[in-house]
N, C-alpha and C positions, 0 to 999 in steps of 0.2 A: 318502459324505456330503461336502457341500461345506464350505469353510472357515468360512463365515458361520453355518452350523449347528451348529458346535461349541461355541458359547457361548450362555448365556441372556441375551438382549438385554433391557435395561430398556425401551428404545424400539424397536419393530420396525424393521428397516431397509427402506427403500423399494427398489424394483427396481434402480434405478441404483446404489444403495449396496451391494447384495448383490454386484453385478458388481465394483465397485471394491474391496470388501474381499477377495473370492476372488482377483482378479488380483494384488493387493498381497501377500497371503499366498504365493501361488505364486511372485511375483517375489522376495521376501525369502528364501524357502526355497531357491529355485534359484541366485539370483544374489548375494543379500545386499543387494539395493537395489531400489527401485521409485519411480516417480514418479505421484502422484495429481494430474493437472491437471483439477481439477473446477471449474467455473465457480461463482461465488458462488451460495449458497443450496442447492447440491447435496449439502452434508453432508461436506465434507473432514474437519473436526474429529472428528465421530463416526466416520467410516470409520477415521481413524488410531487412535483410542482403541479400537475394537473389533478391529483388527488387533493392537494391542498385547496385548489379553486373550488372543487366539488364539496369537500367537507365545510370549507368556508368558517374556519375557526377565527377567534378574535386575534390570535397571533400564531406565528409560526417560528420555531427556533431550529436552526440547521447547525448541527454540530459535525465538524469534519476536520480533517487535518489542515493546517494552515496553508499548505502548498496547493490545495485545490479550492480555496475560497474563491479565487477569481473565476473559477469555472462556473460556480453557482451564480455569481454576480452577473456573469454574461448570459446565462441561461434563463434567468428570471424574466427579462423583458422579452427574450426570444420566444419562450414557450407559454407565457401567461399573459393576462390582462391586468396584472397587478401594477398600479401605477405607484410604486413605492421602491425606494432604494434601500436595501437592507443596512442595518446598523451593525458593524463588526464590534464585538465586545472587546473593551480595553480595560485591563486592571488598573491602569493609570487614568483616573478620571479627570481629564483635561476639561476646560471650559467648553471647548468644541465638542467633546463627546457628550458632556452633559446636555448641551443644546440639541444634539442629535437624538438623545434619548426622549427629550421633552417633545421634540417634533414628531417623532415616531409615535409616541403615546396618543397623539391627536389624530392618527390615521385610522381609517376603518379597517385596514389589515395591517398589522404590525409584523415585520419580518426581521429577526435577529440572527447573527451568525457568531458562533462561539468556536474557537479553535480547540480541537481535541486535546491538545497539549496543555491547556489550562486546567485540566482536572487532575494533574499530577499531584497536587497538594491541596490542603483545605483552603477554601476561598470563601470567606464570610460574605463579602460584598456580592459576589456572584450568587451565593446561595440565597440571600436576601432578595435579590432582584428576581430570581426564578420563582421563589415562593409568592412574591407579589403578583408576577405574571400569570402563575398558574390558578389564580382565583377566578380567571375566566378561561374559557376553553382554549387550550393551546396544543398545537400539533408539534412534537418534537421529532425531528428527523436525524437519526444518526447514520451519517454516510461512512463507508469503509468500516462497517461494524466489527469486522474481524480483528481490528486493532485492539479490541478490548478482551481478548480471550483469556487473559491471565488475571484471575481474581486475587492472586496472593501478592500482587503489587498494589500501588495506591490508586492508579488511574481508573480501573474498572469499577471497583466499589465506590469511589467518589462520584463518578458520573452516574452510576446507577442510584445512589443515595440522593443526589441533587435533582434528578429528573423524575422522581417517583410520583410526584404530585400532579403531573400533566394529564390532560384529559385523554390525549392520544399519543402513541408512540409508534414510530415506523423505523425499521432498519433497512439499510441498503448495503449490499456487497455482491461482488461477482464471485468472491472466493470465500464462502462462509467457513470452510475449514481448509487451512493451508497445509498443516501436517497430519491431522487426524480429525475424525468427527467430534472428538472432545472440545474442539475449539468452539463449538456451538453453545456450550453451556452458558457462558456469560451473556452472549447476545440474546438468548431467550429470557435470561433473568433480567435484562434491561427492559424487555418488552413487558414482562409480568413478574411481580414479586413472587418468589417461591414457585416458579413455574415448574420445576422438576420434582420437588417434594414439598408437602404441606407442612406449614408452621404456624405457630400461634403468634398473634400480634403481641408487641409492636415489632416492626421489622428491624433487624439490626445488621451491620456488617459482618458481625461474627456469625449471624445465621446464614448469610451468603456463603461464607468461607466454609462453614461446617457442611452445607449442602454440596459444595464443590468436592470435598473429600469423599462424601457418600457416593457422589456421581462417579468420580474417579475409581473408587473401589468396585463399583458395579460394572463399568463399561471399559476400564483400562486393564491392559496386561502389563504387570509390573515386573521389573527385574532388579535384583540386588547387585549393585556395583561396589567393589571393594577397592579402596585406595591404600596408599602407603600407611604405615603405622596403625594398622588394624581398623582405620576409618572406613565407613561404608554408608551407602545411601540407596534409595530406591528410585529408579527411573522408569518413565513410561516407554515401552517398546512396541505396543500394539494396542488394537482395540478389540471388543467383543460386543455382542449384542447390539450391532449397529442397526439391524432392522428394527429394533425396539425403540432407538432413538429417532429413526425416520418416521415410525408410526406417531410418536408423541408430537413431533413438531409439524407434521404433515398438514393438519387442518389449519395452521396459523402462518403458513409461508406460501409464496409463489416462487417456485424455482424453475429458471429457464436456462437452457443452454444454447450457445451461440450456433453450434453445429444443426440445431433443430430449427432455427428461424433466420440466420443471416446467411445470405448467398455471397460468400467472400472468396476472393482468390486463395490460392495455396500459400502456405509458409514454406520457404526453401532455406535450408540451413547448410552453411559451409564453414569449414575450419581452415584457417590460414596458419599453419605451423611455422614458427620461426626459431632459429637458434640464437641464444643470447650471445652477445660479443663477450670477449675475453673478460673485461672488467666487471661487467654485469655477472656473468657466471661465477667469477670469484667471490663476488660480494654474496651471492645468493648461497653458495656452498658454505662460506664462512658463517653466515647467519644460521643456516640449517644445522650445522655442526654445534654452534653454540646453543641453540635451542634444545637439541637432543641431549647435549651434556647437562643442561639445567633442568629440564622438564621431560626428558625422554621416557620416563617411567610413569608419567601422569596419564591416568585414564581420561580420554576425551568425553566430554559431556556438551550438551547444547549450551551450557553456560560458559565453558572455558575454550571452546574451539575457536571462535573469532578472536579471542584475546591473544591466544598462543600463536596463530598463524598470520596475524595481521602484518607483522614486519616482513615475513616472506612474501606476502602478497604485494606489498609496496615495491619491494626489490624485483620482484618478477615483472612489475610494470615499468621498471627502468629508473626508480627514484629512491634516494636514501630516506628511510623513515624518519630519522631525526630532523633533517633539514629540508626535505622535499626537493633537493637539488638532483639533477639528472646525474646518473652514475658515470655516464660517458657522453661525449659530444654526439655521437651517433647512437640511437637506440633502435635495435632491430624491429620491435613492434611498430614504432612510429613511421619507420622507413618503409615497412610493408603496407601500412595504411596509405601512405602518399603514393606508393607505386601501384596498389590495386585500384585506388579510386581515380587515378589519372585518366582513364578511359571512359569514365561514367559521366554523363552530362547532366543528370538530374540532381534533385535535392537529396541531401544525405543526413541521417542522424547518426551521431557517435556517441556511445555511452561508455562511461568511465567512472570507476568506483571512488578513487581518490582524487583530491584537489590538485596535487602535483601532476597527475596524469592529464587532467583537464587542461592545466596551464600549459603543460608541454605540447599537447595536441593542438590547442588553439594557436600557440606560436608557430608550429610547423605548418598548419593550414593557412594561416595569415600570411606567413612568408611566401608560400607557394600561389595563393590565390587572392591575396589582399585582405586586409582586416574587415573590409565592408562586406565580404562573403562569408563571414564567420560569426555566428551567434552563440551565446551560451545560456544555459539554464541550470544553475546550481546555486549554492549558498551565497556566493559573492556576487551574483548578478543583481545589479541595482534596480532595473527595470524589467522584470520578466515578461510582463505582457508586451511591451515595446519590442523586446527581442523575439518573441513568438510572432508577432506581426511582421517583423523585418524578415524573419525566416520565411514566412509564408509568401511575402511580397517579392523580395529580390535576392536575398542571400542564398547560398547554396548549402551551407553547413550549420547544423545546430549540435553543439556538443553539451551533453548534460550528464548529471550523475543519477543513478537509479533512485537514490534516496528522495530527491526533489522532483525528477522528471517522470517517474514511473506511474504517476497518478493523475487522471483527469485531462491530460493533453489529448487533443485531436490532431495528429499529424499524418492524415491519410493522403495528403498531397506529396509525400515522400514514400518511397517504397524500398529503400535500401538502408539497413542499419548495421553499423559496425559495433561489435561488443568488445571493447578493448580489455575490459575487465569486468566479469559478471558479478553481480551482488551474490551473497551467500544465501539469501532468503528465497525460497521457492514462490512465495506469493509476490514478492516484489519483482522477481524475474518474470513471472507470468504477466503481471501488469505492465511491465516495461516493454515486452514484445508486442502487446496489443496497442500501443501508441500509434503504430502505422497501420495495423491490420484491423481497419474499422470500416463500417458502412460508408460508401463513397469512394473506397480504394478499387481501382480498376486494374491494377497490375499485381502479379505475384510479388509477395513480400519476401525480400531476400535478407537473411541474417547472416553476417560473416563473424565468426569468433576469430580473434588474433590471439593464439595461444603460444606461449613460450614454452617449448618441450621441457618435459621433466619438472615442471613446477606446479604449485598449488593451484595455479589457473586451470588446471584440468579437472580439479575436484568438483566444482559446480556442475559441469556437463554430466559426470556420472551420476551425481546426486538427483539432478533434475529428471533424468531418464527414470528414476525410481518414484518421481513425484514427491520428493522430499527436499528440504533445505539442507545445505551442507551441515550446519550445526546440529540438525535434527536427524541425521542419517546414521546415527549410531544405535543399531539394534544388536550390537555385539560388544564385548569388552575389547577395546583397542587402545593402545597407548599412542602418545604422540610420535614416538619413534617408529612404531609399526605403520601408523597412518602415513607419515611422511615418506616412508620407504616403499609403500605400496605403488604398483604401476598404475 
């Protein structure tokens, strides 16, 4: 009998999910760890939950971005027979939270959820809690594992350090490497201490970082970048020996691509070009000249691209960076959105990067169709789950920002998405597009970019064609001036 046959499924697994579940159970049983690298819509969450049912540990810890915790909460009763409501970890130990912990410890199966963001800094209380939990068999599931690719910051080492004592570890991601195969380093280190290179105990964070630089030297192509005043640094411009990386991780992962398993409609892309109005064009030109004057000779890197271009991006969307106020009463981009969507009767998702853009779009759509027809999903949305239910039930429009809405949402009942301003991240962009392109979608998915001609809004489209994020698209020495003046 295969592992997936050992439990009674509430929702029968698809063929790809049977394979993923079986592989994960074999991997956890034999090695104590496994990676499920399943592209979006192939059912990573279901697989992980069914694996937990089969392995039946004393406790399960789900680590994921806060924005998708609600997805897990909904999926647990839908996919499993666990009769338990997960406890979401809080650093602020209220009486209610303490009662929840006590009640959970009395359950046959304990389920805890921890926001990935909580590993940014040292957390003695969380560390003590996990150490106590790990005295009995615990399965730790790290969702969106590609978020811990950088071991030179605090989050990845802290997370790896605090979860080392668990009996089982499982990673979930649809995009294991967003910029390059080097992104897999920390994810495999989370699964197993010193996965890439042997070391003598005890394990230390310094060991992790030492191994990263050895790994980078072996698999990365480096380039020296010279700044002003004789300063220089090395940056990654490519990879090598990728077949060797694939061979090393192959026995410990299950990788599945949507094109091989999901019979989905096509994605259709259109660009709606608009000309900025006089006031907006003047504001954009003024800001561009100011940036070139101050930073024009600065060589662009992944670290400074977003910072140096953010004000131009905001003006391109039609709003002043400092105040968030509309540059003029009529904005060409929002006018184009209203004009183009007027003939479409179905549900529509609108994505915008900045809060001012979201507010401007919501105001315009509410004026044209009534506030009852417009839902939001971004930082200021008070009840996100309620907004999602309202959008699915009765409202026509959902306005979201990629940072919040690109992960975990199932919006296959909509087939049109307007991209008022794209994110700069390749991973975030890929996740965003698949919110409507999911199993259950019966129509071709149409994506319409609203692009203000001659602005930095054109940059993401060019970078994404090369499967790179904008900030990581520099495999050449280029200054801010050169970059802004490129066509």
